[in-house]
C-alpha positions in Angstrom: -21.3 35.5 13.3 -21.3 34.1 9.7 -18.0 36.0 9.1 -16.5 34.6 12.3 -17.6 31.1 11.4 -16.0 31.4 7.9 -12.8 32.7 9.4 -12.6 29.8 11.9 -13.2 27.2 9.2 -10.7 28.8 6.9 -8.1 28.3 9.6 -8.6 24.6 9.3 -8.6 24.9 5.5 -5.2 26.5 5.6 -3.8 23.8 7.9 -5.2 21.1 5.6 -3.6 22.8 2.5 -0.3 23.1 4.3 -0.4 19.5 5.3 -1.3 18.3 1.8 1.5 20.4 0.3 4.0 18.9 2.8 2.8 15.3 2.0 3.3 16.0 -1.8 6.8 17.4 -1.1 7.7 14.3 0.9 6.3 12.0 -1.8 8.4 13.8 -4.4 11.5 13.5 -2.2 10.9 9.7 -1.9 10.3 9.4 -5.7 13.5 11.3 -6.4 15.5 9.1 -3.9 14.2 5.9 -5.5 15.1 7.0 -9.0 18.6 8.0 -7.8 19.4 4.8 -5.9 17.9 2.3 -8.3 19.5 3.9 -11.4 23.0 3.3 -10.0 22.5 -0.5 -9.6 24.0 -2.7 -12.3 23.5 -6.2 -10.9 20.4 -8.2 -11.9 18.6 -11.4 -10.9 15.5 -13.1 -12.2 12.5 -12.9 -9.9 12.1 -16.6 -10.1 15.4 -17.1 -8.4 14.2 -15.1 -5.4 10.6 -16.1 -4.7 8.3 -19.1 -4.9 4.5 -19.1 -4.9 2.9 -20.4 -1.6 0.1 -22.8 -2.3 -0.9 -23.9 1.2 -4.6 -24.6 0.9 -6.7 -23.2 3.8 -8.7 -26.2 5.0 -11.0 -24.2 7.3 -11.5 -20.7 5.7 -13.3 -18.1 7.9 -15.3 -15.2 6.6 -13.6 -12.9 9.1 -10.1 -13.8 7.9 -9.9 -12.8 4.2 -7.5 -10.3 2.8 -7.0 -8.3 -0.3 -4.4 -6.0 -1.9 -5.5 -2.4 -2.7 -4.6 -0.4 -5.8 -2.0 2.3 -6.0 0.3 0.9 -3.3 -2.4 1.3 -0.6 -1.3 -2.0 0.9 -2.7 -5.3 2.2 -6.0 -5.2 4.1 -8.7 -7.3 5.6 -11.7 -7.6 3.3 -15.4 -8.5 3.4 -17.4 -10.9 1.1 -18.8 -9.3 -2.0 -22.3 -9.7 -3.4 -23.3 -13.4 -3.5 -19.8 -14.5 -2.6 -19.6 -17.2 0.0 -16.6 -18.8 1.8 -16.1 -22.3 0.3 -17.2 -21.3 -3.2 -13.6 -21.2 -4.3 -10.3 -22.6 -3.1 -8.6 -20.3 -0.6 -4.9 -20.3 0.3 -3.3 -19.4 3.6 -1.1 -16.3 3.6 1.7 -15.6 6.0 3.3 -12.5 7.4 6.3 -11.4 5.4 5.2 -12.9 2.1 5.1 -10.8 -1.1 1.6 -10.6 -2.4 -0.1 -9.1 -5.5 -3.4 -9.0 -7.4 -3.1 -10.8 -10.7 -5.5 -8.4 -12.5 -4.0 -5.2 -11.0 -0.3 -5.6 -10.4 0.2 -2.9 -13.0 -2.1 -0.6 -11.0 0.0 -1.0 -7.9 -1.8 -3.9 -6.2 1.2 -5.3 -4.4 2.6 -5.5 -1.0 4.0 -7.4 1.9 1.6 -9.4 4.2 1.7 -7.6 7.6 1.9 -9.3 10.9 -1.7 -8.6 11.8 -2.9 -10.5 8.7 -0.8 -13.6 9.3 -2.9 -16.7 8.6 -5.5 -14.8 6.6 -6.6 -16.2 3.2 -7.0 -15.2 -0.4 -7.9 -16.9 -3.7 -5.4 -17.8 -6.4 -6.2 -14.4 -8.0 -4.2 -12.9 -5.1 -1.1 -15.1 -4.9 1.6 -14.8 -2.3 5.2 -15.8 -2.4 7.9 -16.9 0.0 11.4 -15.6 -0.3 13.6 -18.6 -1.1 17.0 -17.1 -0.9 18.9 -15.0 1.6 20.4 -12.8 -1.1 17.3 -10.6 -1.3 15.8 -8.3 1.4 12.0 -8.6 1.3 11.5 -4.9 1.9 13.9 -4.1 -0.9 12.1 -6.4 -3.2 8.8 -4.6 -2.4 10.3 -1.1 -2.9 11.8 -2.1 -6.2 8.5 -3.3 -7.6 6.6 -0.4 -6.0 8.3 2.0 -8.4 5.6 3.1 -10.8 7.8 2.6 -13.9 8.3 -1.0 -12.8 4.8 -2.1 -11.9 3.3 -0.3 -14.9 5.4 -2.2 -17.4 4.1 -5.5 -16.0 0.8 -4.9 -17.9 2.7 -6.0 -21.0 3.0 -9.5 -19.6 -0.6 -10.0 -18.5 -2.4 -12.7 -20.5 -5.8 -14.3 -20.9 -9.2 -13.5 -22.4 -11.4 -10.9 -20.8 -9.7 -9.7 -17.6 -6.0 -10.3 -18.2 -3.9 -11.5 -15.4 -0.2 -11.5 -14.5 0.6 -15.2 -13.9 3.4 -16.1 -11.5 5.5 -17.8 -14.2 5.5 -14.5 -16.2 6.6 -12.6 -13.1 9.3 -15.1 -12.5 10.8 -14.4 -15.9 11.3 -10.7 -15.2 14.7 -9.4 -14.2 15.2 -6.9 -11.4 18.1 -4.9 -10.1 19.7 -6.6 -7.0 22.7 -5.1 -5.4 24.6 -6.5 -2.3 22.7 -7.3 0.8 24.2 -4.3 2.6 23.0 -1.9 -0.1 19.6 -3.5 -0.1 19.3 -3.0 3.7 20.4 0.6 3.4 17.9 1.4 0.6 15.0 -0.4 2.3 15.7 1.3 5.6 15.9 4.8 4.1 12.6 4.3 2.2 10.9 2.7 5.1 11.8 5.8 7.3 10.4 8.1 4.6 7.2 6.0 4.5 6.8 6.2 8.3 7.0 10.0 8.1 4.5 10.0 5.2 2.1 7.8 7.1 2.2 10.0 10.1 1.6 13.1 8.0 -1.4 11.4 6.3 -2.9 10.5 9.7 -2.5 14.1 10.8 -4.2 15.2 7.6 -7.2 12.9 8.2 -7.4 14.2 11.8 -7.5 17.8 10.5 -10.3 16.9 8.1 -12.3 15.1 10.7 -11.9 18.1 13.1 -13.1 20.5 10.4 -16.1 18.3 9.6 -17.0 18.0 13.3 -16.6 21.7 13.8 -18.7 22.6 10.8 -21.6 20.4 12.2 -21.3 22.1 15.6 -21.1 25.6 14.4 -23.6 25.5 11.6 -26.2 23.8 13.8 -25.6 26.2 16.6 -24.6 23.5 19.1 -21.4 25.4 19.7 -21.1 29.2 19.5 -18.2 31.1 18.0 -17.1 32.3 21.4 -16.8 28.8 22.7 -14.5 27.8 19.9 -12.3 30.8 20.5 -12.0 29.8 24.2 -10.9 26.3 23.1 -8.2 27.8 20.8 
């Protein structure tokens, strides 16, 4: 029975390994596409010509409506209060769906994104500024993908300033140049990368499901709640 249990769990292990390999392959394909398309662009614009910091103070901040930006391009998410932190202890600003947003201390670690619809009206401090797009010559999703290239966000560490924890101030970000092709090219690039992200996100959800299935199966089999024969019947 031990041998049978090991064989059943190894089936899930193989499925997990295959899914992880597929995700890595898709990520490499996306990285290669980004390098290819961005390397061909020769037109440039200053960031400050494209975006402007939003400074709408949140008059009635709510503890349930705070957001943060995760590292390594993990996106924008709802967050909880930390330690002795309280709402009202610092000025909070209202963030809107579609704005570009980043963490001042960790832009160079991939803490950047676009505020999603479900977090429209949420708040953050000035350490997580957000920006409106002030011109129609830039596609917001293209802007995000350009700065989501590791080579681009990593080099921003050079422009962080301050004592202790250094921060990337908006005025420093404004002074940076970025490649900006025609609107049609921007839409094409953004749509292609967005489709690849959709596929990657689906694969990652499938991977998490496999891991949860294995975890649950281990608990059932190793505690004897479910016998090997019952699992084989389900298969």
